[in-house]
N, C-alpha and C positions, 0 to 999 in steps of 0.2 A: 920487294920495300915498302915496307911499314905504311908507312902515306900513304901508297898508289892500296893498299890491301886495307885498307880506312875508307876511302876515297868512294869505292865502289858502293859495300854498304851502310855509308852513310848516307847517300844522296838516296840510295832509294828508300831506306826509312823515310826522309823528309818526301819526298815523292809519297809515299803513300800517309802519312800525317797532312799534308795539304789535302789529298782527296779523298780525306776521312774529316775535316773541319764541318761540323756541321748551323755554323754560320761565323755570321762575318768577323766578332768581337775574336771567337778559334781563331779563326784563318790569322790573326794580327799577332797571335800569339804564340801560332804554329812558327810563323816569317821570324817570325824575335829570339827564339830556337834555334833555330837556321842559321838565319843569313841576316839579324842583329848584329851592331857593335859586337856584344858578348857572345854572339850566335855557335851551335856547333863548326857551321861548313866553313863560318870566316874562323873560329881558332886554325883547324885545317889549312888555309888556305896562306895562312901567315909564317907555316913548316917550310912554304917553299922557302924560303932563304938559308934553311939548311940544309938544303939537299948541295948534292956537289953540279961543277957547271954542265958535265957531262948529265944528269938526270933534269936537270932544273928543264929545260924547255918541250921534253915531252910532256916532263908533269907540268907546266901551269896550262899546257894546251890542252889534258880531260880537264883540270881542272876549271879552264874557262867553260869548257863546252858541258859540263856536272851544273855550273851555275844557270847556263841560258834553262837549259834544263827547267831547272828548278822555278827561275823567275820564273817560263812562259805557264810552270805550274802552277804557279800564283796567282796570274793573271783569268787565267781561265778559269780558275775555282772561286775567284772574285766573282769573274761574269757571271757564274749561274750562282751563285750566294747572293747576290745585285738582284738578279730577276728575280732568282725567290721570295723573296725580302719583300718586292713590292707588289708580291703576287696579292687579291684576294684572304683572306683566311678562311674565309668559309669559299666550296665549290664555286664558281659564274658559270654561267653559258655567254661568253660574247656576245652570241649572234640572238641576246635580245634588243631589243628598240633603248636607245639610253636615258636619264634621265636630265630634263631638263628645269634648270632652276629659272620659273615663273615670276616674269619681271613683271613689278607692277605699276596701278597707275593715278592717277589724279582723279579723284570722284566727282559724277557731272555733275556735283553744285560750285565745287572749285574749278572744275572749266568755264561753265557760265559763269562764277561772279569774274575770274579773269577774261573772257570776254567783254565785259560788261565795264569793266575797269581800262582795257582797250579803249571801246569806244571813246572812252569819258574822255581821254587822255587825246586823244586825235582832235578835240577842241579845247588841248584849253586844262582841263582842272584836274586838282590835285585831290592823294586821299589820304581825311586824315582818319583817326583812329579816336575812339573813346573809354572808360569803362564801362566793362556788361553791368556792374553791381553801382549803382544812380543815387541818388538822393531824389528827394519828391520834386527839389524848385527845379534844374537843371532837365527834368524826365516829366514834369509839368507846369509848374507854376511861373517859369517865365515864357513860356511856351503858348500862356491868355488859356490858362484850362487849372486855373485854382481847388481846392478842395469842395467845395459845391457847388463847383459845373455837372451838367450832366455827360455829359459826354467825357468823363472820367472814372464815370462806373465802371467802366467796360474791360480800361482800361490799370484803375488801380489793385494791384494785385502781387502778390510773392516778392514779400516785408519777408525782410533779411533782418534787420534788424530796428526798434523801437523806438521813437522818437514825436519828435514834435514840428510844427510848419518854423522855417529858416529861419521869418522873420525876429523869432525870441533867441533870445541865449541859449536853449535850451539844443542837443546835439538834433539835426531833422533827421525823417527817417529813412531808409536808405531800404531800396525795394528791387530785380533784377527788371533795368531798363525795360519797356515796353515800342519802342521805337527807335533808332538811331537819329532822330528831333535830337536827341538832350545832345551830342557833339553839334550840332549844328551854332547852338547854344556856345557851345564850350571855345569850340573857335571864334565867334562874333566875338568874346568880348576878350580873345588872344592878343587880334589885330585889327587894325581897321579896314575898311573897305580901299579901295573892292575882295570881292570875294567868291572866289569860284571853287565848291569841291563837293566832294563825292562822298559817302560814311555808311561803309559795309558791315554786318557781324552778325550778330544770332542776336535776339533776339526773344521777349517772358510775355505772353499773353495767355490769359484765364479760358483759353482755348479747349473745347473735349477733343479729343481726336479719332478724327475719320477723314475719309477719302480725302479729302478736300484742306482737313484743319488739324493743328499739332500746337501745344501746349510750344514749345521751343520752332524757332523756326528762321530763317536769316534775310535779312531786309537788305536791300539800296536808298539812298537818299542823295538825291540831288541839291547844293544850293546856288545861286547866283546871285551877288549884292551890287549895282555898280548905280552910275547916275539915271535914266532916263532905261530905264528896262520893264519893256511890259510883257503885255500874253503871244503878244506872237512871237518873241525871243522863247516866250517859255516852248509854245508848241513848234518853232524848230527845233531844237533841240529835243526834246519828245521823240517826235517823227527823224530822226537823225541817229537816234541809239535806239530805238526799234527798226529799225532796217539793217539795221549795224547786227542785228542780234536775230531778227530773226526773216532777213532777205527784202530783197528787193521791194516787194509786191506789197508791204505796209502801206494802211492805212489806218489815218487817227482821228478819232474827236472826242471832241471836249465835251457834259456835261452838267452841269451847274447842280453841286454837293456843297456839301455845308465839312468844315475844321473849324478849331478854335484858333490856329497858327495861320490862317490865309483868311485874305480877303479880296477877293472873290477867292472862290475854292470852284475843283470843277474834281469829277470824276473821268476816267480816258479810258475809251474802247479803242480795241484794235478788230484791222480788219487784216485777213490776209489766207494763202491758201494752204497752212496750217488750219486756220478756224473752221473753215470749210469742211475739214475733212471731219471736222468738231461738229455737224450737222447744221456748223451757227452762223450768223451774219457780222456778227457783231460781237467783242468777249471782254467784258473789263477786266482792266491788268493794274491802273494802277493809279493815285489820288496825284493832288495839285493845286497851286494855284500860289496866290500871289503875297508875299510875306506879309504877315498881320500888322501896321503898322505898333501895334502896342510891345510885338512880338520885340521890334527894333527898340522902343523905348526902352525897353527892359535890358538890352543890353547896350544899348548909350549911342546908338545910330539916329541924326536925326532922318524920322519920315519923313520930314520933308525935305532932304536931300537925296536922300537914295533912298533906290524900291528893288526889288528883286525877287525872284519866286523860289518854289521848294517842289521838289517831288519825292515822292518812295514806292514800290512794290515789291512785293515778295520776289528773291529768286528763285524760291520751288515754282513759286509760280511760272519762271520761264522756263524753266530746264522741264516741267510739265510738259507744258506747250510746245516746247521745243524738241521734247526726243518719242512726246503720244506715251506719256506715264502718267496714268488713270486713278493714282493712288502713292501722299503723299508720304503718306507713312515706311516705302517699303525704299528712301531715302537715309532711313537711320536705322534698317534694323541690318547693315553692315554684307550682306550675302553676299557674297564674291558673286555667284551665279548672273543676280544682276546687277552687280555693281562694274565687269568684268562686257557688260557690252558696249560700252562707250567707250 
């Protein structure tokens, strides 16, 4: 019977071609050659209809057996080739330790900033933001520090555009802000009292880089304006915030000082177990005071009705004390060996 004579050689040829397929693409091509709609084996199966009724049952049984063998061979070869495709191109020792993708973490200054914001929000303060490139009016003049003021000499720096006083019709000079106090002026110009905000961000000073100074650093300042605000409100807020940041054993004291935008003005010292570890009893940490009446007048607040306080400190200073860091420059070097400790 010519049909049966063709079946066995065709099956063996198909099995050999399936086994010799070198990749999945070649295997699919071989499948189409034999088992596709126009494949050789499919064409042979179509010849069953030409057989007599007596020959058809036995021939059909053999064809089905051959088809099962081919489909099993196809599935087995596909599994082998898929595994081969998934293996590395180069020899690999799977007993070696695996490589994990390292996870990043927040910079220590960001961690401290977040903690400061969290502490202030507990007592109802909102976060305000402002430009890093400022004009002289918001950075100095509105804060009762005119061009001829001695206190301006230490901060009058990093100009980015020439100009003259904002009192003229010409464009005022612009500079990198030396403190975030300029944000306080902008907020008071935009909204009436009461005001309860903090402003934080980068500031720029004409400092020589050393272990405790850097021309660029981060500062946070708080402002509270309302009726009948007193120094006791200021001291209570300062104590609360520093206890939140440094621990419940923090003690705070005020020393008289001078700032052009506050009157009276104070330096803030604090003491804690962290300070004791540094071999000191007290450590200067911030400046503060009651907002100067002239500053209120500059933003349109009546100093006879409203009073308020402001204070500010460097975020790097807090982080250095908190983590026992002795060089401020480590924060800016981007050495992951240093940063991953926090």
